[in-house]
Structures are given as C-alpha cells and as structure tokens.
N, CA, C and O atoms as CSV, one atom per row, in Angstrom:
chain,resi,resn,atom,element,x,y,z
A,1,MET,N,N,0.846,-1.187,0.000
A,1,MET,CA,C,0.000,0.000,0.000
A,1,MET,C,C,0.884,1.240,0.000
A,1,MET,O,O,1.856,1.312,0.752
A,2,ASP,N,N,0.557,2.198,-0.826
A,2,ASP,CA,C,1.324,3.430,-0.922
A,2,ASP,C,C,0.877,4.393,0.181
A,2,ASP,O,O,-0.189,5.002,0.091
A,3,LEU,N,N,1.705,4.520,1.219
A,3,LEU,CA,C,1.340,5.358,2.366
A,3,LEU,C,C,1.296,6.838,2.015
A,3,LEU,O,O,0.547,7.596,2.631
A,4,LYS,N,N,2.085,7.259,1.035
A,4,LYS,CA,C,2.069,8.662,0.616
A,4,LYS,C,C,0.690,9.026,0.061
A,4,LYS,O,O,0.172,10.108,0.339
A,5,TRP,N,N,0.101,8.126,-0.718
A,5,TRP,CA,C,-1.244,8.347,-1.251
A,5,TRP,C,C,-2.263,8.436,-0.115
A,5,TRP,O,O,-3.148,9.291,-0.130
A,6,LEU,N,N,-2.127,7.535,0.879
A,6,LEU,CA,C,-3.041,7.532,2.013
A,6,LEU,C,C,-2.940,8.838,2.795
A,6,LEU,O,O,-3.956,9.399,3.207
A,7,LYS,N,N,-1.725,9.318,2.996
A,7,LYS,CA,C,-1.522,10.571,3.724
A,7,LYS,C,C,-2.202,11.730,2.996
A,7,LYS,O,O,-2.848,12.566,3.629
A,8,ASN,N,N,-2.060,11.784,1.664
A,8,ASN,CA,C,-2.701,12.841,0.889
A,8,ASN,C,C,-4.217,12.710,0.909
A,8,ASN,O,O,-4.929,13.714,0.906
A,9,MET,N,N,-4.714,11.472,0.929
A,9,MET,CA,C,-6.148,11.220,0.948
A,9,MET,C,C,-6.760,11.690,2.270
A,9,MET,O,O,-7.814,12.325,2.283
A,10,GLU,N,N,-6.094,11.372,3.373
A,10,GLU,CA,C,-6.627,11.729,4.686
A,10,GLU,C,C,-6.362,13.186,5.042
A,10,GLU,O,O,-7.085,13.753,5.861
A,11,GLY,N,N,-5.365,13.796,4.460
A,11,GLY,CA,C,-5.018,15.163,4.798
A,11,GLY,C,C,-4.126,15.222,6.022
A,11,GLY,O,O,-3.872,14.211,6.676
A,12,GLU,N,N,-3.671,16.388,6.312
A,12,GLU,CA,C,-2.779,16.605,7.442
A,12,GLU,C,C,-3.578,17.030,8.668
A,12,GLU,O,O,-4.496,17.845,8.575
A,13,TRP,N,N,-3.218,16.471,9.806
A,13,TRP,CA,C,-3.818,16.907,11.065
A,13,TRP,C,C,-3.187,18.232,11.464
A,13,TRP,O,O,-1.973,18.409,11.362
A,14,GLN,N,N,-4.021,19.161,11.919
A,14,GLN,CA,C,-3.553,20.475,12.346
A,14,GLN,C,C,-3.939,20.691,13.799
A,14,GLN,O,O,-4.973,20.204,14.258
A,15,ILE,N,N,-3.098,21.426,14.518
A,15,ILE,CA,C,-3.411,21.748,15.912
A,15,ILE,C,C,-4.468,22.839,15.934
A,15,ILE,O,O,-4.286,23.911,15.358
A,16,GLU,N,N,-5.566,22.553,16.604
A,16,GLU,CA,C,-6.656,23.522,16.743
A,16,GLU,C,C,-6.412,24.412,17.958
A,16,GLU,O,O,-6.553,25.632,17.875
A,17,SER,N,N,-6.044,23.801,19.094
A,17,SER,CA,C,-5.723,24.562,20.300
A,17,SER,C,C,-4.964,23.668,21.278
A,17,SER,O,O,-4.955,22.443,21.154
A,18,VAL,N,N,-4.329,24.318,22.251
A,18,VAL,CA,C,-3.582,23.610,23.288
A,18,VAL,C,C,-4.004,24.182,24.631
A,18,VAL,O,O,-4.044,25.399,24.809
A,19,ASP,N,N,-4.315,23.306,25.571
A,19,ASP,CA,C,-4.730,23.702,26.913
A,19,ASP,C,C,-3.708,23.143,27.903
A,19,ASP,O,O,-3.576,21.927,28.039
A,20,SER,N,N,-2.985,24.027,28.595
A,20,SER,CA,C,-1.944,23.615,29.542
A,20,SER,C,C,-2.289,24.143,30.923
A,20,SER,O,O,-2.533,25.337,31.090
A,21,PHE,N,N,-2.312,23.254,31.919
A,21,PHE,CA,C,-2.684,23.664,33.265
A,21,PHE,C,C,-2.098,22.716,34.299
A,21,PHE,O,O,-1.635,21.623,33.974
A,22,TYR,N,N,-2.128,23.161,35.564
A,22,TYR,CA,C,-1.731,22.283,36.664
A,22,TYR,C,C,-2.660,22.501,37.841
A,22,TYR,O,O,-3.313,23.540,37.942
A,23,TYR,N,N,-2.720,21.517,38.736
A,23,TYR,CA,C,-3.563,21.593,39.918
A,23,TYR,C,C,-2.970,20.708,41.006
A,23,TYR,O,O,-2.136,19.845,40.734
A,24,ARG,N,N,-3.406,20.931,42.229
A,24,ARG,CA,C,-2.936,20.140,43.360
A,24,ARG,C,C,-3.617,18.778,43.335
A,24,ARG,O,O,-4.837,18.690,43.192
A,25,CYS,N,N,-2.823,17.713,43.476
A,25,CYS,CA,C,-3.345,16.338,43.450
A,25,CYS,C,C,-3.939,15.962,44.802
A,25,CYS,O,O,-3.932,16.750,45.747
A,26,ASN,N,N,-4.451,14.740,44.868
A,26,ASN,CA,C,-5.018,14.258,46.117
A,26,ASN,C,C,-3.941,13.941,47.148
A,26,ASN,O,O,-4.225,13.857,48.342
A,27,ARG,N,N,-2.699,13.763,46.684
A,27,ARG,CA,C,-1.614,13.631,47.646
A,27,ARG,C,C,-1.276,15.030,48.136
A,27,ARG,O,O,-1.332,15.981,47.356
A,28,PHE,N,N,-0.930,15.177,49.392
A,28,PHE,CA,C,-0.850,16.481,50.040
A,28,PHE,C,C,0.090,17.470,49.359
A,28,PHE,O,O,-0.309,18.608,49.114
A,29,TYR,N,N,1.297,17.088,49.051
A,29,TYR,CA,C,2.258,18.035,48.478
A,29,TYR,C,C,2.648,17.680,47.048
A,29,TYR,O,O,3.834,17.686,46.718
A,30,SER,N,N,1.696,17.376,46.212
A,30,SER,CA,C,2.024,17.063,44.821
A,30,SER,C,C,1.124,17.849,43.865
A,30,SER,O,O,0.021,18.266,44.217
A,31,TYR,N,N,1.627,18.032,42.658
A,31,TYR,CA,C,0.910,18.767,41.622
A,31,TYR,C,C,0.880,17.947,40.338
A,31,TYR,O,O,1.850,17.270,39.997
A,32,MET,N,N,-0.244,18.015,39.635
A,32,MET,CA,C,-0.407,17.347,38.347
A,32,MET,C,C,-0.334,18.420,37.258
A,32,MET,O,O,-1.107,19.378,37.265
A,33,TYR,N,N,0.591,18.249,36.335
A,33,TYR,CA,C,0.732,19.136,35.185
A,33,TYR,C,C,0.183,18.402,33.969
A,33,TYR,O,O,0.541,17.250,33.722
A,34,LYS,N,N,-0.697,19.072,33.199
A,34,LYS,CA,C,-1.309,18.448,32.019
A,34,LYS,C,C,-1.253,19.399,30.834
A,34,LYS,O,O,-1.348,20.619,30.973
A,35,GLU,N,N,-1.096,18.796,29.671
A,35,GLU,CA,C,-1.191,19.537,28.419
A,35,GLU,C,C,-2.078,18.723,27.486
A,35,GLU,O,O,-1.759,17.582,27.151
A,36,VAL,N,N,-3.184,19.311,27.071
A,36,VAL,CA,C,-4.122,18.652,26.159
A,36,VAL,C,C,-4.058,19.390,24.821
A,36,VAL,O,O,-4.263,20.602,24.757
A,37,THR,N,N,-3.774,18.644,23.760
A,37,THR,CA,C,-3.705,19.220,22.419
A,37,THR,C,C,-4.920,18.748,21.632
A,37,THR,O,O,-5.186,17.549,21.543
A,38,TYR,N,N,-5.652,19.696,21.064
A,38,TYR,CA,C,-6.836,19.392,20.257
A,38,TYR,C,C,-6.444,19.494,18.782
A,38,TYR,O,O,-5.927,20.518,18.334
A,39,TRP,N,N,-6.699,18.414,18.035
A,39,TRP,CA,C,-6.324,18.311,16.631
A,39,TRP,C,C,-7.566,18.335,15.746
A,39,TRP,O,O,-8.655,17.945,16.168
A,40,PHE,N,N,-7.379,18.805,14.500
A,40,PHE,CA,C,-8.465,18.888,13.529
A,40,PHE,C,C,-7.927,18.471,12.163
A,40,PHE,O,O,-6.840,18.886,11.761
A,41,ASN,N,N,-8.694,17.653,11.459
A,41,ASN,CA,C,-8.337,17.244,10.102
A,41,ASN,C,C,-9.297,17.941,9.139
A,41,ASN,O,O,-10.474,17.584,9.093
A,42,PRO,N,N,-8.828,18.924,8.372
A,42,PRO,CA,C,-9.726,19.691,7.499
A,42,PRO,C,C,-10.318,18.881,6.345
A,42,PRO,O,O,-11.364,19.255,5.814
A,43,LYS,N,N,-9.678,17.789,5.948
A,43,LYS,CA,C,-10.214,16.973,4.842
A,43,LYS,C,C,-11.354,16.078,5.300
A,43,LYS,O,O,-12.371,15.960,4.617
A,44,THR,N,N,-11.181,15.442,6.470
A,44,THR,CA,C,-12.191,14.493,6.948
A,44,THR,C,C,-13.113,15.098,8.004
A,44,THR,O,O,-14.098,14.475,8.400
A,45,LEU,N,N,-12.794,16.313,8.464
A,45,LEU,CA,C,-13.542,17.029,9.501
A,45,LEU,C,C,-13.546,16.286,10.843
A,45,LEU,O,O,-14.426,16.508,11.675
A,46,GLU,N,N,-12.570,15.414,11.045
A,46,GLU,CA,C,-12.449,14.691,12.313
A,46,GLU,C,C,-11.717,15.549,13.335
A,46,GLU,O,O,-10.935,16.434,12.987
A,47,ARG,N,N,-11.988,15.266,14.596
A,47,ARG,CA,C,-11.284,15.910,15.700
A,47,ARG,C,C,-10.767,14.824,16.629
A,47,ARG,O,O,-11.380,13.766,16.769
A,48,LYS,N,N,-9.637,15.098,17.260
A,48,LYS,CA,C,-9.110,14.188,18.275
A,48,LYS,C,C,-8.303,15.007,19.266
A,48,LYS,O,O,-7.981,16.167,19.009
A,49,GLU,N,N,-7.980,14.402,20.396
A,49,GLU,CA,C,-7.147,15.089,21.378
A,49,GLU,C,C,-6.083,14.139,21.905
A,49,GLU,O,O,-6.294,12.931,22.015
A,50,THR,N,N,-4.943,14.718,22.224
A,50,THR,CA,C,-3.862,13.968,22.853
A,50,THR,C,C,-3.526,14.663,24.162
A,50,THR,O,O,-3.719,15.870,24.309
A,51,GLU,N,N,-3.023,13.887,25.104
A,51,GLU,CA,C,-2.742,14.437,26.433
A,51,GLU,C,C,-1.406,13.915,26.929
A,51,GLU,O,O,-1.052,12.758,26.703
A,52,ARG,N,N,-0.675,14.778,27.605
A,52,ARG,CA,C,0.503,14.336,28.337
A,52,ARG,C,C,0.434,14.951,29.723
A,52,ARG,O,O,-0.051,16.068,29.900
A,53,SER,N,N,0.924,14.210,30.696
A,53,SER,CA,C,0.829,14.681,32.077
A,53,SER,C,C,2.004,14.165,32.893
A,53,SER,O,O,2.646,13.173,32.549
A,54,VAL,N,N,2.259,14.873,33.984
A,54,VAL,CA,C,3.308,14.475,34.922
A,54,VAL,C,C,2.875,14.938,36.313
A,54,VAL,O,O,2.354,16.041,36.475
A,55,CYS,N,N,3.095,14.089,37.307
A,55,CYS,CA,C,2.770,14.420,38.691
A,55,CYS,C,C,4.087,14.556,39.457
A,55,CYS,O,O,4.940,13.671,39.393
A,56,ILE,N,N,4.249,15.663,40.179
A,56,ILE,CA,C,5.496,15.891,40.909
A,56,ILE,C,C,5.217,16.313,42.342
A,56,ILE,O,O,4.132,16.803,42.657
A,57,GLU,N,N,6.203,16.120,43.206
A,57,GLU,CA,C,6.172,16.633,44.573
A,57,GLU,C,C,6.612,18.094,44.527
A,57,GLU,O,O,7.217,18.525,43.545
A,58,VAL,N,N,6.317,18.857,45.576
A,58,VAL,CA,C,6.638,20.284,45.605
A,58,VAL,C,C,8.127,20.535,45.364
A,58,VAL,O,O,8.465,21.438,44.599
A,59,GLY,N,N,9.012,19.789,45.972
A,59,GLY,CA,C,10.444,20.021,45.839
A,59,GLY,C,C,11.060,19.509,44.555
A,59,GLY,O,O,12.275,19.595,44.383
A,60,GLU,N,N,10.257,18.978,43.648
A,60,GLU,CA,C,10.774,18.377,42.413
A,60,GLU,C,C,10.516,19.219,41.171
A,60,GLU,O,O,10.569,18.696,40.058
A,61,ARG,N,N,10.243,20.486,41.330
A,61,ARG,CA,C,9.916,21.316,40.159
A,61,ARG,C,C,11.045,21.371,39.144
A,61,ARG,O,O,10.803,21.610,37.961
A,62,HIS,N,N,12.270,21.153,39.590
A,62,HIS,CA,C,13.409,21.141,38.663
A,62,HIS,C,C,13.355,19.942,37.711
A,62,HIS,O,O,14.056,19.927,36.699
A,63,LYS,N,N,12.535,18.947,38.023
A,63,LYS,CA,C,12.398,17.751,37.181
A,63,LYS,C,C,11.316,17.897,36.107
A,63,LYS,O,O,11.129,16.993,35.293
A,64,LEU,N,N,10.616,19.005,36.099
A,64,LEU,CA,C,9.517,19.187,35.144
A,64,LEU,C,C,10.022,19.250,33.708
A,64,LEU,O,O,11.083,19.819,33.450
A,65,PRO,N,N,9.271,18.670,32.765
A,65,PRO,CA,C,9.644,18.779,31.351
A,65,PRO,C,C,9.422,20.204,30.840
A,65,PRO,O,O,8.712,20.990,31.466
A,66,THR,N,N,10.023,20.525,29.719
A,66,THR,CA,C,9.961,21.872,29.150
A,66,THR,C,C,8.529,22.322,28.871
A,66,THR,O,O,8.194,23.481,29.114
A,67,TRP,N,N,7.678,21.427,28.366
A,67,TRP,CA,C,6.314,21.813,27.994
A,67,TRP,C,C,5.512,22.316,29.189
A,67,TRP,O,O,4.556,23.068,29.002
A,68,SER,N,N,5.871,21.924,30.409
A,68,SER,CA,C,5.097,22.314,31.594
A,68,SER,C,C,5.254,23.789,31.951
A,68,SER,O,O,4.484,24.307,32.759
A,69,SER,N,N,6.231,24.474,31.368
A,69,SER,CA,C,6.431,25.897,31.674
A,69,SER,C,C,5.266,26.754,31.175
A,69,SER,O,O,5.107,27.889,31.625
A,70,ARG,N,N,4.457,26.239,30.264
A,70,ARG,CA,C,3.296,26.978,29.738
A,70,ARG,C,C,2.035,26.784,30.574
A,70,ARG,O,O,1.010,27.407,30.299
A,71,CYS,N,N,2.100,25.933,31.583
A,71,CYS,CA,C,0.913,25.585,32.370
A,71,CYS,C,C,0.509,26.710,33.317
A,71,CYS,O,O,1.359,27.375,33.909
A,72,VAL,N,N,-0.791,26.911,33.452
A,72,VAL,CA,C,-1.339,27.879,34.400
A,72,VAL,C,C,-2.092,27.117,35.489
A,72,VAL,O,O,-2.606,26.025,35.249
A,73,HIS,N,N,-2.152,27.695,36.675
A,73,HIS,CA,C,-2.785,27.037,37.819
A,73,HIS,C,C,-4.307,27.111,37.701
A,73,HIS,O,O,-4.872,28.191,37.529
A,74,ARG,N,N,-4.955,25.970,37.794
A,74,ARG,CA,C,-6.424,25.909,37.822
A,74,ARG,C,C,-6.847,25.551,39.236
A,74,ARG,O,O,-6.910,24.377,39.599
A,75,LYS,N,N,-7.134,26.563,40.022
A,75,LYS,CA,C,-7.481,26.348,41.428
A,75,LYS,C,C,-8.772,25.562,41.578
A,75,LYS,O,O,-8.953,24.863,42.574
A,76,GLY,N,N,-9.663,25.661,40.617
A,76,GLY,CA,C,-10.931,24.941,40.677
A,76,GLY,C,C,-10.775,23.428,40.631
A,76,GLY,O,O,-11.683,22.698,41.029
A,77,LEU,N,N,-9.636,22.951,40.150
A,77,LEU,CA,C,-9.380,21.513,40.079
A,77,LEU,C,C,-8.617,20.994,41.291
A,77,LEU,O,O,-8.458,19.784,41.447
A,78,ASP,N,N,-8.141,21.899,42.154
A,78,ASP,CA,C,-7.359,21.486,43.325
A,78,ASP,C,C,-8.154,20.545,44.208
A,78,ASP,O,O,-9.337,20.762,44.468
A,79,HIS,N,N,-7.489,19.499,44.665
A,79,HIS,CA,C,-8.101,18.540,45.588
A,79,HIS,C,C,-8.004,19.108,46.992
A,79,HIS,O,O,-6.921,19.494,47.433
A,80,ASN,N,N,-9.118,19.162,47.695
A,80,ASN,CA,C,-9.116,19.751,49.046
A,80,ASN,C,C,-8.691,18.761,50.078
A,80,ASN,O,O,-8.634,19.090,51.263
C-alpha cells in the first residue's frame, strides 16, 4: 500500500488549540501538570485530542519537562 497516497487522501492533522494547566493532586504536596492538544483534520472534519501529564512533589519542580512551563494554575481543580 502506498502510504504517501493515504496521507494525501486523509489530509494533514492540524493543531486547533492547546490547553496547559496544573492543579494540586489528592496527595498532600504534589501537583499534576497536564497539556491537552486538540487536533483537527480539514479533509475528513475529524477531531481528536492527545494528552501528556506528569505528577510531581513540591520540591521536584526542577524535574519538570519543558512543555510544563506553559501551564497555568487551575485552582478549581485542586483537591481539598
């Protein structure tokens, strides 16, 4: 099967939007960082989303991946 033909038939997926946020987890001193990417295919009109996440302790912020620097705090998601 010619994959190049299939790629042209399906079209290219494009990023529609990206949502990056973090919140306090159910563990007392940990935070969950998430990035959700929403994709759109203009040829097939399909939508999909991909997600990546990492949970860290307060003293481990130096271990965060580069993408997490765009995250904003969502206090409404904090676990009480």
